[in-house]
C-alpha positions as CSV (number, residue, x, y, z in Angstrom):
1,M,97.0,81.3,127.3
2,L,96.5,83.9,124.5
3,K,100.2,83.9,123.9
4,N,99.6,80.8,121.8
5,I,96.0,80.0,120.9
6,L,97.3,76.8,119.3
7,N,97.6,75.3,122.8
8,I,94.0,76.1,123.8
9,P,91.9,72.9,123.9
10,V,89.3,72.5,121.1
11,L,90.3,75.8,119.5
12,G,93.9,74.8,118.9
13,P,93.1,71.7,116.8
14,I,90.5,73.6,114.8
15,V,93.1,76.3,114.0
16,R,95.8,73.8,113.1
17,S,93.5,71.8,110.8
18,T,94.0,72.4,107.0
19,W,90.4,71.5,106.4
20,T,89.2,74.3,108.6
21,W,90.7,76.9,106.4
22,R,90.0,75.1,103.2
23,L,86.3,75.1,104.1
24,V,86.4,78.8,105.1
25,R,88.2,79.8,101.9
26,L,85.7,77.8,99.8
27,I,82.9,79.6,101.5
28,M,84.6,83.0,100.8
29,L,85.1,81.9,97.2
30,A,81.4,81.0,96.8
31,L,80.5,84.4,98.3
32,L,82.8,86.1,95.8
33,L,81.2,84.3,92.9
34,V,77.7,85.2,94.3
35,M,78.7,88.8,94.5
36,I,79.8,88.8,90.9
37,A,76.6,87.1,89.8
38,F,74.3,89.6,91.6
39,G,76.3,92.6,90.3
40,W,76.4,91.5,86.7
41,H,74.2,93.7,84.4
42,Q,73.0,95.7,87.4
43,H,73.8,99.3,86.6
44,A,70.8,101.4,87.2
45,I,67.0,101.2,87.4
46,P,65.0,102.1,84.2
47,G,62.9,105.2,84.7
48,V,64.8,106.3,87.8
49,K,66.9,109.4,87.2
50,V,69.2,109.0,90.2
51,R,72.7,108.3,88.9
52,D,73.6,105.5,91.3
53,P,70.4,104.1,92.9
54,L,71.9,100.6,93.7
55,M,75.0,101.8,95.5
56,Y,73.9,100.6,98.9
57,S,70.9,98.4,98.3
58,N,72.7,96.0,95.9
59,F,74.3,92.9,97.5
60,T,77.6,93.3,95.5
61,T,78.3,97.0,96.1
62,F,77.2,96.9,99.7
63,N,79.3,93.8,100.6
64,L,82.5,95.0,98.9
65,W,82.6,98.8,99.4
66,V,80.8,99.0,102.8
67,L,80.9,95.7,104.7
68,W,84.3,94.4,103.5
69,M,86.2,97.6,102.8
70,M,85.2,99.2,106.2
71,G,85.0,96.0,108.2
72,M,88.5,94.9,107.3
73,V,90.0,98.1,108.9
74,V,88.5,96.9,112.2
75,V,89.8,93.4,111.7
76,A,93.3,94.6,110.6
77,M,93.6,96.8,113.7
78,V,93.3,93.8,116.0
79,F,94.4,90.8,113.9
80,G,96.8,92.3,111.4
81,R,96.8,90.3,108.1
82,S,94.3,87.8,109.3
83,W,92.1,88.4,106.2
84,C,94.9,86.9,104.1
85,T,94.3,83.7,106.0
86,V,90.8,83.3,104.4
87,C,91.2,85.4,101.2
88,P,89.8,83.3,98.3
89,V,91.7,85.2,95.7
90,G,95.1,84.7,97.3
91,W,94.2,81.1,98.0
92,I,93.4,80.4,94.3
93,N,96.6,82.1,93.3
94,G,98.6,80.0,95.7
95,V,97.0,76.7,94.7
96,L,97.6,77.3,91.0
97,S,101.2,78.4,91.6
98,R,102.0,74.8,92.7
99,F,101.1,73.5,89.2
100,G,102.0,76.3,86.8
101,L,105.3,77.4,85.3
102,R,106.7,78.2,88.8
103,R,108.9,81.0,87.6
104,E,110.8,83.0,90.2
105,M,109.5,86.6,90.5
106,P,112.0,89.1,89.2
107,S,113.7,91.0,92.0
108,W,112.7,94.3,90.4
109,L,109.1,93.4,90.9
110,N,109.4,92.0,94.4
111,N,108.7,95.3,96.2
112,F,105.8,97.6,96.9
113,V,106.2,99.6,93.8
114,P,103.8,97.5,91.6
115,V,101.1,97.4,94.2
116,T,101.4,101.2,94.8
117,L,100.8,101.7,91.0
118,V,97.8,99.4,91.3
119,L,96.4,101.5,94.2
120,V,96.9,104.7,92.0
121,F,95.1,102.9,89.1
122,L,92.2,102.0,91.3
123,Q,91.8,105.6,92.5
124,L,91.7,106.6,88.8
125,L,88.9,104.1,88.2
126,V,87.0,105.6,91.1
127,Y,87.5,109.1,89.8
128,F,86.7,108.3,86.1
129,F,84.1,105.5,86.4
130,S,82.9,105.6,90.0
131,I,83.2,101.8,90.1
132,H,82.3,101.8,93.8
133,R,78.8,103.1,92.9
134,Y,77.7,100.6,90.3
135,P,77.2,96.9,90.8
136,D,78.1,95.9,87.3
137,Y,81.4,97.8,87.4
138,T,82.1,96.2,90.8
139,A,81.4,92.8,89.4
140,I,83.7,93.4,86.4
141,F,86.4,94.6,88.9
142,L,86.1,91.4,91.0
143,T,86.2,89.2,87.8
144,W,89.4,90.8,86.7
145,M,90.9,90.2,90.1
146,L,90.2,86.5,89.8
147,I,91.5,86.4,86.2
148,L,94.8,88.2,87.2
149,A,95.1,85.9,90.3
150,L,94.8,82.8,87.9
151,V,97.3,84.2,85.4
152,A,99.8,85.2,88.1
153,G,99.5,81.8,89.7
154,L,100.1,79.9,86.4
155,V,103.3,82.0,85.8
156,F,105.0,82.6,89.1
157,R,105.6,80.5,92.1
158,Q,104.2,81.5,95.5
159,R,101.4,84.1,95.9
160,S,102.5,86.6,93.3
161,F,99.1,88.2,93.1
162,C,99.3,89.2,96.8
163,L,102.8,90.7,96.3
164,L,102.2,92.5,93.0
165,L,98.5,93.4,92.7
166,C,96.7,93.5,96.0
167,P,96.6,96.9,97.7
168,A,94.5,95.6,100.5
169,G,97.4,93.2,101.5
170,A,99.8,96.1,101.4
171,V,97.6,98.1,103.7
172,F,97.3,95.2,106.1
173,S,101.0,94.7,106.1
174,L,101.5,98.3,107.4
175,Y,98.8,97.9,110.1
176,A,100.1,94.5,111.1
177,R,103.2,96.2,112.5
178,L,101.1,97.5,115.4
179,A,98.3,94.9,115.6
180,P,98.5,92.9,118.9
181,W,98.7,89.6,117.0
182,Q,101.7,87.7,115.7
183,L,103.0,84.4,114.4
184,R,106.5,83.4,115.6
185,V,108.5,80.3,116.3
186,S,108.5,79.4,120.0
187,D,112.2,78.4,120.1
188,K,114.7,79.3,117.4
189,S,117.2,76.7,118.6
190,V,114.7,74.0,117.8
191,C,114.5,75.3,114.2
192,A,118.3,75.4,114.0
193,G,118.5,71.8,114.9
194,C,115.7,70.6,112.6
195,S,117.1,68.9,109.5
196,A,113.8,68.1,107.7
197,K,112.5,71.7,107.7
198,P,109.1,70.8,106.2
199,C,107.8,74.4,106.8
200,I,110.0,75.7,103.9
201,S,110.6,72.5,101.9
202,M,109.4,72.8,98.3
203,E,110.5,69.3,97.3
204,P,107.7,67.1,95.8
205,A,106.5,64.4,98.2
206,W,104.6,61.1,97.7
207,R,101.3,60.4,99.6
208,Q,99.3,57.2,99.9
209,A,95.7,56.3,100.8
210,A,95.0,52.8,101.8
211,L,91.7,50.8,102.1
212,G,92.2,47.2,103.0
213,G,94.6,45.8,100.4
214,M,94.1,48.7,98.0
215,R,96.7,51.4,97.7
216,L,96.5,54.8,95.9
217,S,99.7,56.8,95.7
218,W,100.1,60.3,94.3
219,R,102.8,63.0,94.1
220,T,102.1,66.3,95.7
221,Q,103.8,69.7,95.5
222,P,104.2,71.3,98.9
223,E,103.2,74.9,99.0
224,G,105.6,76.0,101.6
225,C,105.4,79.6,102.6
226,P,103.4,81.5,99.9
227,V,105.5,84.6,100.3
228,G,108.9,82.9,100.8
229,L,109.5,83.5,104.5
230,V,111.5,81.3,106.8
231,P,109.5,81.1,110.1
232,A,112.6,81.2,112.3
233,E,113.7,84.4,110.6
234,I,110.4,86.3,111.0
235,N,111.1,89.5,113.0
236,D,108.0,91.5,112.2
237,S,104.5,90.8,111.1
238,S,104.4,92.9,108.0
239,A,105.2,90.2,105.4
240,C,103.6,87.1,107.1
241,T,100.1,86.5,105.5
242,L,99.1,84.1,108.3
243,C,98.4,81.3,105.9
244,L,99.3,78.9,108.7
245,N,101.2,76.5,106.4
246,C,104.1,76.5,108.8
247,V,101.8,75.7,111.7
248,Q,100.4,72.7,109.8
249,T,103.7,71.3,108.6
250,C,106.0,71.9,111.5
251,C,107.2,68.5,112.8
252,N,108.3,69.9,116.2
253,D,105.1,71.9,117.1
254,N,107.4,74.9,117.4
255,V,105.1,77.7,116.0
256,S,103.0,79.9,118.2
257,L,100.1,82.2,117.2
258,G,98.8,84.8,119.7
259,V,99.0,88.2,121.2
260,R,102.0,90.4,121.9
261,G,102.8,93.5,123.8
262,W,103.1,97.2,122.7
263,P,104.7,98.6,120.6
264,G,104.6,95.6,118.3
265,D,107.0,96.0,115.4
266,L,107.0,99.8,115.6
267,N,110.4,100.0,117.2
268,K,112.1,98.0,114.5
269,Q,113.9,99.3,111.4
270,G,112.0,101.7,109.2
271,L,110.0,101.0,106.0
272,R,111.9,100.1,102.8
273,F,111.7,102.2,99.7
274,G,108.7,100.5,98.2
275,E,106.8,100.4,101.5
276,T,107.6,104.1,102.0
277,L,106.2,105.0,98.6
278,F,103.0,103.0,99.3
279,F,102.7,104.6,102.8
280,L,102.9,108.1,101.2
281,V,100.2,107.3,98.7
282,L,98.0,105.8,101.4
283,L,98.5,108.8,103.7
284,G,97.6,111.2,100.9
285,L,94.5,109.3,99.7
286,L,93.2,108.7,103.2
287,T,93.8,112.3,104.4
288,A,92.1,113.7,101.3
289,N,89.2,111.4,101.7
290,F,88.9,112.4,105.4
291,A,88.6,116.0,104.4
292,K,85.8,115.6,101.8
293,V,83.1,116.3,104.4
294,Y,84.8,119.6,105.3
295,V,84.1,121.7,102.2
296,D,86.5,124.5,102.8
297,L,89.3,122.1,103.7
298,R,88.6,119.9,100.7
299,E,88.7,122.9,98.4
300,A,92.1,123.9,99.9
301,V,93.5,120.4,99.5
302,F,92.4,120.2,95.8
303,W,93.1,123.9,94.9
304,A,96.4,123.2,93.2
305,P,95.3,120.4,90.8
306,E,92.0,122.2,90.1
307,T,93.8,125.5,89.3
308,L,96.4,123.7,87.1
309,A,93.7,121.8,85.2
310,V,91.7,125.0,84.5
311,S,94.8,126.9,83.4
312,L,95.7,124.0,81.0
313,G,92.1,123.8,79.7
314,W,91.9,120.1,80.7
315,E,88.7,120.4,82.7
316,A,87.4,117.2,84.5
317,A,89.2,114.6,82.3
318,G,92.5,116.3,83.0
319,F,91.8,117.1,86.6
320,Y,91.6,113.5,87.8
321,P,95.1,112.4,86.8
322,L,96.5,115.6,88.3
323,A,94.5,115.1,91.5
324,V,95.9,111.5,91.9
325,I,99.5,112.7,91.4
326,W,98.9,115.6,93.8
327,V,97.0,113.6,96.5
328,G,99.1,110.5,96.2
329,L,102.6,112.0,96.3
330,I,103.0,115.8,96.5
331,F,100.3,116.4,99.2
332,P,101.6,113.8,101.7
333,L,105.1,115.1,101.2
334,L,103.9,118.6,102.0
335,L,102.2,117.3,105.2
336,L,105.5,115.7,106.3
337,L,107.8,118.5,105.1
338,P,107.7,120.5,108.4
339,G,108.8,117.4,110.3
340,V,111.6,116.8,107.8
341,L,112.8,120.4,108.2
342,V,112.8,120.1,112.0
343,Y,114.9,116.9,111.8
344,L,117.3,118.5,109.4
345,V,117.7,121.5,111.6
346,G,118.4,119.1,114.5
347,Q,121.1,117.5,112.5
348,I,123.1,120.7,112.1
349,K,126.4,120.6,114.0
350,V,128.4,123.8,114.5
351,S,132.0,123.5,115.3
352,T,134.9,126.0,115.6
353,L,137.7,125.7,113.0
354,E,141.3,126.7,113.7
355,G,141.6,128.4,110.3
356,E,139.8,129.2,107.1
357,P,138.5,126.0,105.3
358,A,140.6,125.1,102.3
359,N,137.9,124.5,99.7
360,G,135.1,126.8,101.0
361,A,131.6,125.5,101.2
362,S,131.1,121.9,99.9
363,V,128.0,120.9,97.9
364,V,126.4,117.5,98.5
365,P,125.0,116.1,95.3
366,T,121.2,115.4,95.2
367,A,121.9,111.7,94.5
368,A,123.5,111.4,97.9
369,I,120.7,113.3,99.7
370,L,117.7,111.4,98.2
371,P,118.4,107.9,99.8
372,G,118.8,109.5,103.2
373,L,115.6,111.4,102.8
374,I,113.6,108.2,101.8
375,S,115.2,106.3,104.7
376,F,114.2,109.0,107.1
377,L,110.6,109.0,105.7
378,G,110.5,105.2,106.1
379,R,111.5,105.6,109.7
380,L,109.1,108.5,110.3
381,A,106.2,106.4,109.0
382,L,106.4,104.0,111.9
383,P,105.2,106.4,114.7
384,L,102.6,107.9,112.4
385,L,100.9,104.5,111.7
386,P,98.7,104.6,114.9
387,M,97.4,108.0,114.0
388,I,96.7,107.1,110.4
389,L,95.0,103.8,111.5
390,S,92.9,105.7,114.0
391,A,91.7,108.1,111.2
392,H,91.0,105.1,108.9
393,F,89.2,103.4,111.7
394,A,87.1,106.5,112.4
395,L,86.1,106.7,108.7
396,A,85.1,103.0,108.8
397,I,83.1,103.4,112.0
398,V,81.1,106.4,110.5
399,K,80.4,104.5,107.3
400,L,79.3,101.3,109.0
401,N,77.2,103.3,111.5
402,A,75.4,105.0,108.6
403,K,75.0,102.1,106.1
404,F,75.1,98.8,108.1
405,G,71.3,98.9,108.2
406,Y,71.2,98.1,104.5
407,L,72.6,94.6,105.1
408,L,69.2,93.0,105.8
409,L,67.8,94.6,102.6
410,A,70.8,93.4,100.5
411,L,70.2,89.9,101.8
412,Q,66.4,90.0,101.1
413,D,66.7,91.6,97.7
414,P,70.3,91.1,96.3
415,S,69.6,93.1,93.1
416,G,68.6,96.1,95.2
417,V,66.0,97.2,92.8
418,K,62.9,96.4,94.9
419,S,64.5,97.8,98.0
420,Y,65.3,101.1,96.3
421,L,61.8,101.5,94.8
422,A,60.1,100.6,98.1
423,I,62.2,103.2,100.0
424,N,62.5,106.1,97.5
425,V,59.6,105.7,95.0
426,M,56.7,104.0,96.6
427,Q,57.8,105.0,100.1
428,T,56.4,101.8,101.6
429,L,59.6,101.1,103.4
430,A,61.5,103.3,105.8
431,P,65.2,103.9,105.0
432,P,67.6,102.1,107.3
433,G,68.6,104.3,110.2
434,V,72.0,104.7,112.0
435,L,73.1,102.3,114.6
436,V,74.3,105.0,117.0
437,S,73.1,108.5,117.3
438,L,75.3,111.4,116.2
439,D,75.6,112.7,119.7
440,V,77.2,109.5,120.8
441,L,79.2,108.8,117.6
442,K,81.0,112.2,117.7
443,W,82.5,111.4,121.1
444,V,83.5,107.9,120.0
445,I,85.3,109.4,117.0
446,V,87.1,111.9,119.2
447,A,88.2,109.1,121.6
448,I,89.5,107.0,118.6
449,L,91.6,109.9,117.3
450,L,92.9,110.8,120.7
451,T,93.9,107.2,121.3
452,G,95.7,107.2,118.0
453,F,97.5,110.4,118.9
454,V,98.7,109.1,122.2
455,L,99.8,105.7,120.8
456,S,101.7,107.6,118.1
457,V,103.5,109.7,120.7
458,L,104.5,106.5,122.5
459,A,105.5,104.9,119.3
460,A,107.7,107.9,118.4
461,R,109.4,107.6,121.8
462,A,110.1,103.9,121.2
463,V,111.4,104.5,117.7
464,A,113.6,107.5,118.8
465,K,115.1,105.2,121.5
466,S,115.5,102.2,119.3
467,G,119.1,101.6,118.4
468,F,120.2,105.0,119.7
469,T,123.5,105.1,121.5
470,G,123.8,108.8,122.2
471,Q,124.1,110.4,125.7
472,R,120.6,111.7,125.7
473,G,119.1,108.2,125.4
474,M,117.0,109.0,122.3
475,D,117.2,110.6,118.9
476,L,115.8,114.0,120.0
477,P,115.6,115.6,116.5
478,F,113.6,112.5,115.3
479,M,111.3,112.8,118.3
480,L,110.6,116.4,117.6
481,A,110.1,115.7,113.9
482,A,107.6,113.0,114.7
483,L,105.7,115.2,117.1
484,V,105.5,118.1,114.5
485,S,104.1,115.6,111.9
486,L,101.6,114.2,114.5
487,V,100.4,117.7,115.4
488,I,99.8,118.5,111.7
489,L,98.0,115.3,111.0
490,S,95.9,115.4,114.2
491,G,95.1,119.0,113.6
492,F,93.9,118.1,110.1
493,Y,91.8,115.2,111.3
494,G,90.6,117.0,114.4
495,S,89.4,120.1,112.5
496,T,87.5,118.0,110.1
497,V,85.7,116.1,112.9
498,V,84.8,119.3,114.7
499,E,83.3,120.8,111.5
500,W,81.7,117.6,110.4
501,L,80.2,116.2,113.7
502,F,80.1,119.2,116.1
503,V,79.4,122.4,114.0
504,R,77.2,121.1,111.2
């Protein structure tokens, strides 16, 4: 039954209804506006010397940086890009795109490079302004998100904001490859024989409302797929935003929504160039963030940019850009370098020549090597995704366990001022405690990371076998490269957990 929840009585009609999702998106939009309102002009508390007293007690900062940021990792792990179904920003962008200039997005923008640059820019905002610590900065950030979604919708067709400016959607697209949730057509032959194709039609249509003898007609612009997909051609879940437009417009009831088996989309072709670039930046930022609780390891990670900044006399202002470049690109490449070297060694083929080679050793130009390297990294990323998701999930669980207790305080006092004063100044209110004790939590984290490691090994085996026609039955150099990379990442995460939760 879970193969297609659209066939479940009661639940199926609710999921199919356009009004269900319009109502949910309106609620999410109202919540977003409330968050902006409660964060506006709330920066600090007069007379309190603490730099960021409202970081967890304020409704805005708590909901975005704790509840949403961490909670969405849990949701993405199971349901992939399901947040995109109810995202109010993407919805507003999509609605306006039906009435704006409807320009086609340039091909040079239609990749992951712009959204990767946005992720890097957001990290700089965190480094320079600590926008995650202050409600007013968070409110300004959310306001700019809405403005950019409005502008992009008025210029481009489809959901251009989601493709160009939403790092969250890009993260979800990676995790959707292994989430046990997918949207597919039930029978491709039915789609091939359908002449109407309302799921992808962008032709304006006339609609009419009647009451007795009165008639009201109006012209509508169908939204179609907001990211330009053809349902019958969907082979993986990375691009589908689960907007459900095709479910609601299919005239043959030929779209299914439900669970799938392992390994999901991990045995498909590797990531494209833009996706690989985003993956590297995500890997670097996540791994560096994971290490921040292990002081010695964190100092080792940031030693190179700190040393360079000091030698150049740039101090803090110069360290942050260097740290982003290091953590977002060079550091993840160094993490994967041993695996790449193992793969290259495995590709060496030694043969016996009958005579001396005519031209001696040949040199392959760098321009010919780089595309092959990027292609390999895009393929290597697939089996690493479960390990990376498990590390991300572990961070989310720790954060939610420590700070979820502030939810009730944020609802009772959205400004966060009274709650902070009651806890830290007047001490008339006890600070919220953890949900689960550390003795239990540390074993939960170990179990999560071990599960991620095992799933990554299974994914590496599936990718190594996918499309391989050799006698061994799998691409053995790739398998060894994936295992080396997994050992490095798991050792990095594991040592941090031991120092963080067992030793300290």
